[in-house]
N, C-alpha and C positions, 0 to 999 in steps of 0.2 A: 319335432314330434309331439305333441301335447298331447296325453289321455289321462283320464281321469277314471278309477275303478273304484270299486266298495270292497271293502276287507269284509270277511264272514266273521261270525263268534270264534271260529277255530281259528282265524288270523291268517285263512287263504285269500289269494285273489288270483283271477284269469290273466296270464300275461297277453296284452293283446294280441292277433295275427301277425298284424305287420311288424311287431319288435320281434315274435318268434323268428317270422322268416327272414328279418334280418341279422339276429345274431343265430340263425340256422339251431334254432331250440327244436326239438323232436321229442315226442314221449319217451319217458324213461330218462332225458337227458337230467343232468342235474346244473343248478345254477348257484351262482355266489351273488351273498348280498353285500358291498364292502360300503362302510361309513366315509362320508367324506364331509366333515363340518357337518351341516345340518342337512346335509343329502344323503341319501343312497343311493349307490349305483347297483345296476343289477349287470351280471355278464355271465356268459356260458361258461361252466367250470371245466377248466382243462382236464382231461385223464390222461393216462398213459396209453390208452386206446387211441385216443385222437392223436397222440403225440407219434405213435408207431405209423398209424394211418398216413400221415400229415410227413413223415420221414420215408415212408413208401414210395407215395406222390411223388416227391422229391427224387428219390434216385431213379423211378421211371421216366424221368425226364418231365412230367407234367409242369406246368407253368405256374409253380407257385413256390414262395420262400421258404427255406427250411425253418422246422423250429427254434425259437431262439432258446439260450440258457435259461431265460426267465420262463420260459413256456416248460420248459423239460421240468425245473424244478416244482411249479404248479401241479404240474400232471403226477409228479411223483407223491408230492404232499398231499395232493386230494385222496390219490390213491391210498395212501396211510391211512388217512382220516376214515376214508369207508370200510378199508380192512378192520380197525381198531372198533368201529361203529357197529360194525358184524358180529364181531367177536364177543362185544359187551353184550349183545342181543342173545347170544347163545346161552 
């Protein structure tokens, strides 16, 4: 999937619909930008709410794999950053 978008003067761009759908990115979701050499990767940021939802689906026998330890750590770290940022705004 090769797509080119324009970056505005404020540094924003639109994530194409096909990518939002593939990554299940919805309004209000957070995304992470990860450096990989000269490339930037974008992924949906895992939150504790996402971990809880995955765990609940797994416990109820839905056909998903349980969250990995790395996903749980990522969700906890993202939650901590979000709480810190919110506290700094106050």
